[in-house]
N, C-alpha and C positions, 0 to 999 in steps of 0.2 A: 584655806583648804575646805572644800565643801562638796556638795553633790547636787545635781539638778536633774529634772525630768521635764518633758514637755510633749505636747501633741497637737496636731491640727485635726480637723474632721468633726463631724456632728455625731455625738453619742449621748445616750441618756446618762444622767447623773455625772456630769463632767467634773463637778467639784469633788464629789465623793470619790470618783476614780482617781483624780489627781492627788487627793490626800492619801489614798492608799499607796500610791506609787511613791509619794514622798516618805511615808512611814517606812516603806521597805528599805530605804537607804538612810534612815535616821542616824545610823552610826557615822556617816560621813559628815554630819552637821548637827550635833546635839544642842547647839546654843540658840539657834533661831530657826523658825520655819515661816515661810510666807508664800503667797501665790499671786498670779496675775491671770485673769481670765477675761477675754473679750469674745466677740462673735466668731473669731477666726482661730485663735490659739488658746491653749491652757499651759501656763508655765509655773513650775513649782520648784522650790529651793529649800535646801537644808544647809544651815551655816555653821561652820566651825570658826569662831571669831579669832582672827590673828592680827589684823590691822584695823584700827579705829573700831573699838569694841562697842561703840554706841549704836543706837538705833539708826544713825545716819548710814551705817554700812549694810542695812538690810537689803536683801534681794528677794524677788526680782526688783531691779533698779530701773527707774524710768528717768528720761531726760527732764521731764516736767511732770511731777506727780498729778497735777490738776488736769493736764491735757497731754498725755504721753504720745509722742511720735515714735520713740524708740524705747525698747525695753530689753535689758540684758540679763543673762544668766552667766555666771563666771566661776570656774573652779580653778584654783591655782594661785600663783604669785607672779607678778610682773616686777622685776627688781629695779628697772629703770623708770618706774612710773613717775617719780618726782621730776626727773629730767623731761619726760614727755609732758607732764602737767605744766611745767614752766613754759614750754613752748606754746602750749594751748592757751595759757593765760595771756601770753603776749599777743595772741590772735583775738583776744576778747572773751574767751570762755571763762565762766565762773563755776565754782565747785561748792557743793554742800557738805562733802565728807572728806576724810583723809584717806580714802581707799584707792587701791589700784583699779578696782572695778569701775568706778566712775571715770577714771582716766581712759580706760578702754572704750567705754561708751562714748565719751566726748571725742575720743580719737577716731572712732568709726564715723561720727558725724562729719569730722573734718577731712579724714583721709580715705574714707570708703574702704574698699577691699585691700588697699595698700597699707592699711593699718598694721598688718602683720610684719611688714618690713621694719617697723619702728620698735617692735617689742623685744624684750630680753627677759626670759623667764620660763616658767612651766605653766601651761594653761590649756584649758579647753573652755570655749565660750560660744554662746549663741546670742545674736542680736535680732530681735523682732522689729523689722522696719515696717511700720503700719502703713505708711504712704505708698511704698512700693509693693506691699503685701508679699514680702519675702523674708526668709530667714537667712542670716549670714553667720557663719561660724568658722572656727579654726581650732587646730590642735598644735601644740608646741613642737619645736624643732626636732626633738628626740623621741617624743611619744611618752613623756613622763606622766601626763594626765590622760585619762581615757575619754573616749567619746564613741557611743554606739548609736545606730539608727536602724530603722526598719519601716516598711510600709504596712499599714494595718489592712485587714481584710475588707474594710469599708473605704479604702483609698486614702486614709489619713497618713500623716507623717509622724512618726514616734521616735523620740531621741532621749538620751540620758547618759549619766555617768556610769551606770551599772546596768547590765542586761536584766538582772533579777527584778528591777523595777517594772519591766515590761509585762511581767506575769500578771499584774493586777489590772491591765488594760483589757477590756472585753474584746477588742479587735485583734489582739495578739494571738497567733496560733503557735503553740510550743511544739517544735519538732527538732529531732537531732539531724544535723547536717550529715548525710550519709557519706559525703566526700571528705569529711574532716578526719575520720578515725585512722585511715591508712597513713597519711603523712604524720599525724600526731605520734604514732608508734615509733617513727624514725626520729623525729625532732624533739620529742618529749614536751612540746608546748603547742598550742593551737596556731597553726600556720594559716593566715588568711588567704583564701583563694579568691582573688578579685575583691578582697576586703571581707568576704563572708566568714562568719565565725562558726563555732560549734553548734550554734542555734541556726537552723535553716532560715534564710531570709533576713538574718540580723547581720549587719555589717559594722566594721570598725572604720572610722575615719583614719587614714594613715597619718603617721607623724609628718609634720612639716607640710600639711595640706590644709586648704581652706575650701569652703563650699558656699554655694547659694542655692536655696530651694524656693522656687516660685509656687505659691499656694494655688494660683489659678490654673497654671498649666501642669503642675506636678513635676516639672523638670528640675533635676538636680545637676548642678555643674560642680565638679571637683577639680582643683588644680594644685600642683605643688608650688610652694612659694620659696623654698630654701633647700639646699642640698650641701652635703660635704663636698669640698673641692680640694683634693690633695694637690699641693703645689710646693714641694720641698725647696728650701733655699740653702745656699752655702752660708752657714752661720758658725763662727768659732764656738767650740763647745762651751767654754766658760761663759760666754755671752748668752748662749742659748739657755744654759742652766739657770743663770741668774734672772733672765727675763721670764722664764717659765715660773720661777718661784714668785715673782711679782704678780704675774697673771693669776696664779692660784690664790695668793693672799687676797688680791682684790676681789676675786669671785667669792671667797669665803666671807669677806666683809659684807658684800652685797646680799648674800644669802642669810645672814644672821638678823636682818631687819625684821622685827616683830614687836608687838605690844604684849607678848606673853612669854613665859619661860622657854628657853631654847637649850637643848643638850646635843650630844652626839652619840651615835652608835660607835662602839669601839671593839675591834677584835685585835688579834696580834699581828695583823698585816699592815703593809705600808699605807694603803689607801685611806682607811679610816683613821689611822694614826696621824697621818699628815694633816687631814682635815681637823682633827682634834687639837693638835699642837698649834695649828694656825689660828683656830678660833679661841682656844682656851676657855671652854664653857665651865660652868660650875659643876656639871654632872655629866658622867658618861655611863653607858649601859652595855652589858655583855651577857651572853648566855653560852653555856656549854652542856655537854651530855654526861650524865652520871653513869658511866660505863666502866666498871672496874676491870683493870687488866689491859685496856686498850690505849692508855696513856694520853699524851698531849694531842694526839692526832684529832681527837674529837672534843678537845677542851682547850680553847685559847684564853679562857677567862683569867688565868694567872698572868699571862702576858699583858692583858688589858689592865688588870689591877696594878701591875708593876709600873706600866707607863703612866697611869693616872697618878700614882704616888710620886713618880719623878716630876710630873708636871704640877703637882699640888692640886689635883682635881678629885672630887669624890666619885668613886666608881660603884655602881650598883650591878650586881651580877646574880645570876640564877642558874642552878644546875637542873637539867631536864631529865625526866625518866621516860622509858618507853610507854608506860601506862598513860602518862599525860599526853604524849604525842599521838597515840592511837585514839584516845578519847576525843581529842580536839580535831582529828583529821576530817571528819564530815563537815564540821563548821568551817574549817580551812578551805575546803573545796567549794563550799557554798559561797564563801566570800570571794573566791577566785573568779567566780562566774563561769569559767571554762576549765576543763581538766588541764592541769599543769603539774608535771611529775618531777620537777626539780626538787629534790628532797630539802633544799635549803629554805623552802617556803615554810617548813615546820618550825625551825628555830626562829625564823623571822616573825612568825605569829606571836611567839612568846616574848621575843625581844621588844616588839612594839607594845605588847601588853604591859611589860615591866616599865618601859619608858613613860607610858601614859600616866602612870601613877605619880610621876614627878614633874613632867613637862608637857607642853602642847606641841612643840616643834622639835624635830631632830635633824641634824645634818648627817649625811652618810656618804660612803665612798664609791657608790655605783658609778660606772662609766669609765673609770680610769684604765681598766684592762683593755677595753675596746679602743680607746682613743690613743693610749700610749703603748699599746702592744704588750700586755702583761701575761697573756696566755701562753702555755708551753706549745700549743699547736702553731703558734706564730714562729717559733724558733726551729732550728735544725740541729741535729746531733752531730758530733764529730764524724761518725761514719757517713752521715748524709752529706756533709760538706765534701768529704772525699769523693763520693759518688757523683756529686754535682760538678766535678771537674770535667766530666764527660760532656761534650757539646749538647746543648739543649735539644736540638732537632732529633738527636739519637735517643735522648731520654723520653721525649714525647712519643716517639715511635715505639719504644719499648713498653711504655705505659699503655698505649693503645692496644698492643698485643696482649698484655697482661690482663686487661679488662675483659677480654673475650675468653680467657682460659679459666678452668676450674681453679679454686684456691690452691696455692702452693706456698711454701716457705719463701718469703721475700716478695710475695704478691703485692701487699699493701705498701711496702717500702718503695717498690718500683713506681707504683702509681703516684704516691705522694710526691716523689722527687722528680716528677716531670717538670715541676715549676709552674704548672697550670692548675691553680686551685679550683677553677671552674669545673675540672674533671673529677674532683674528689672531695672538696671541702664544702660542707653544708653548714658549718658553724660549730659551736662548742659542745654540742651534744649529738650523739649518733647511737641510738638505742637498738632498734631493729633495722636490719637491712630491709628493703622493700620485699625481697623474697621471703625473709623470715616473717615479716608482718602478714603477708598474704597467707602464709601457711597456718596461722592461728585464727584468721578471720573467716567469717561466713561469706558466702558469695556476694550478697548485697552490699558488703562493705569493703570489698577488694577494689574499690574505685577511688579516684582522686589522683592528683598530679604526682609525678615522681619527684624525688629530691632535685634532680637536674632541671626539671621543668619549673620548679619553684624558684630555684636560685638564678636561673638564666637571666631574667630581666634585670637583676641587680648587677650581675657580672657584665651585662651588655653596657651598662652605664659607665663602667670603669675600664673599658678596653684600652690597652696600651699602658695601663698603670702597672706598678710593680706587684710582685706576688704578695708581699706583705700588705700593701694598700688594698688589694682586692679582698683579702681576708678580712681586714678591718672594716671595709665598706660593707661587706655582706653582714658581718656581725652587728654593725651599727644600725642596719636597716631591718634585720630579721630577728636575730638572737636577743638583742637588747630590748626592743619594744615588746617582743613576744614572750620573753622569759624574765629577764632581769627586772625591767621596769613594771611589767604586769604584776608580778608578785610584790614588788616594793610598794606600789600604790595600794593594792588590795589588802595586803596584810597590815599596813600602817593604818589605813582608813577604817578597817574593821574595828580598830580600837580608838577611833577619833583622834588620830595622831597625824600631824603633817610631817611628811618626810621630804627633805630637800637634798639635792644632789649637786654640789658646787662644781664637780668636774664636768657635768653635762650642762655647760653654759656656752652660749653663742660666742663669747669672747675667748673663752678657753679653747674652743674648737678652732676658732680662726687662727690662733697661734699654733696649736698642736699640728694642724695640717701642713705647716711649713717646716716642721722639724725633720732633719735628715734621718733616714732609716737606721743608720748605724748608731745613732744616739738612742734609739729605742731598744733595739736588740743588737748585741755586739759580741756574743760569746761569753760575756761576763755575767749577764743576768737579763731577764726580761724587764721591760719598763725602766730601763737604765737611767734615762734622763730625768724621769720623775723621782727616782730614788735619790739621785745626786742633788736634785733641787731641794729635797727635804732635809738634807743632812745638817743644815745649820740649826734646825730646831728639833731634830730627832736623834736619839742615841744611834750609834753606828750599827748595832745589832738589829735594830728595827729596819734600817735602810737596806741591809744586806739579806734579810730573811727571805727565804723562798716563798712563793705564793702557795697558800694552803686552800683557799676557797672557804667554804662553809660546810665541811664534811659532816654527814649524818650517818649513824651506824645502822642503817636499815638492813644491810646484808647480814648483820649479826642478829638483829631482832627477829627476822623472819625464820631463823633456824630454831628459835625457842618455841616450844609447843603452843603456848598461849597465843602468840602473834601469828604463828603458822596457821592456827585454826581460824583466827579472824579472817585472814586472807583467803583461806580455803572456803569459808562460808560465802564469800563474794564470788570466787571462781566457779563454784558449783551451783550458784543461784539460777533461778529460771531466767532472770533478765540477762545474765551473762551469756546464756546460750543463744540469745537473739543475735549477738554480735560475734561470739567466739566459738571455736572448737574447744569446749571445756576440758576434754581429755588432754588436749595439747597444753592448756594452761596448767593443769595439774602436773603434767610431766615437768614443766619448767619449775614449778614450785617444789616438787618432790626431789628433783635432781639437785636443786639448790640446798635444800634442807639436809640431804645426804652428803653434801660436800663434793659431789661429782663435778660441779661447775659453778662458777659465780654468776647466777642469773639475777642477782639482786636488783639491778636497774630495770631489767626486762619485766620482772614480776611487779615491781613498784609502779611501773608505767601503766600496766594493765589495771592493777589494783586502784590506782588513782582515778582512771576513767570510770571504773565501776562504782567507786564511792561517789563521784560527781553525778553519775547517771541516777543512782538510787536517790540521792538527795533531791534532784530536780524533777525526776520523772516517775519515781515510785512514791517517795514520801510527800512530795508537793502535789497535792491533788488539784 
């Protein structure tokens, strides 16, 4: 797990600039730093050593150090690298290291752009092909590892693992993307519009995409190389359950490969518990909130400690206070690169910090909810099942009428139960409606695509699929890379910790997309087949426990005078008035403090953006 930066173009002090950019992301790789500079490109790397800790694993890595034709930068882990290496050795290739990076490099020489078809893992990489004078790169199947790029004002190409590294390049112009704020207020995370991020002109390479960039023409070609393909089969339940358990166990085994200590994140939920029981690490890590009177809702550490004791594993846990969380929040948003108001990024920051004191790698349970249908939004209630006995054409017609009417009791119920998620479902978060968002924004920021415009391209790809498959597909392509995986990468790497996600594996997905719907959600529980697959190694109470997520007591904190005043100072600042109607912001905050309405997530989403903006555009000169 590492970080890289690079650029083309002629600028003064290339080496000095490259080193500053590398220093900016030193947290991603504190173990080694190196660079490659020729007349065309400058490539920089920070290494967190995981496989082959020797100097042989140093990056940038060339095919021939004496006369390089190809040079690679690689962030991530390829879990089938030994298998690929064996095939390359049979073709006559030799290797100087035990790294997966060298396998990717030699794989590119052999397979060209089709290399991505051979890989299994999490990765973002770039190969500099000196003979063709082009860069070739790719991002993994689910978007676990990040990749950003932009064009500089002098026509150069700039790329890296984190946007903040671009700040040190003299050709980079730092501006807020004025089209990003409106959709952010609805989705709670940065939704790329054509790949563009919250920084104007900075783009993210989408997950499961590869690119080529020609230095002479400046042409960039991007293509998708993999996609989810729902294709359910008729499989006996017992056979499906047992096969799934084998697939998960094999993925965990592949993900534990490392030359450094490996542990697991552990909550009271099924996902991390299943990963932990499958791996049986020496150490697990958990955090909760020290909030008296609110009970277990904000503290699953007792469950984690209990399971660790049952399994004979040492559990490290920490209780967090509001002071700690508010003090760390500016650093959290700095490391996020873009505003992301999922409150769970806060405990994840501290969880990664705790784990890094003991291990270098952790396995975590991200992705299970999206792949195996763990969210409540995927399920229907008994009253909804009863309503759905009405023929769908009538329900669709009723929903179309309801959308045109002012809000009334049953409005959302009718729309949701049309059976057409493309008409109402935008993912696991919905903070402000577009109308509410525009009401608090200044004129210049009431622009950007609507939620339906953003989700339409994804729904178009799964026309004819089931309601559940459409929801899962949207979340896998929007919510998961934009929220879940963004914070997982940035919060772990902020503390030089590699986070691996065994559920988000190409082989796991290949099997998961064949599982019948009724095995995932069936009225008994969400994620039913995964729960049943885990029951041979987990206590029954863990298998049956309802999903809790990672709740954070923000709505309680902001009612306290101290934290109310912190948020107020942002809401009434001069820079807030550039974007927002600050009187409207204060009404949201005051009404929440007075207990008139729960505006907790609305307040937090605006507060998050302002904390991010202050850190990057006010404090960062």
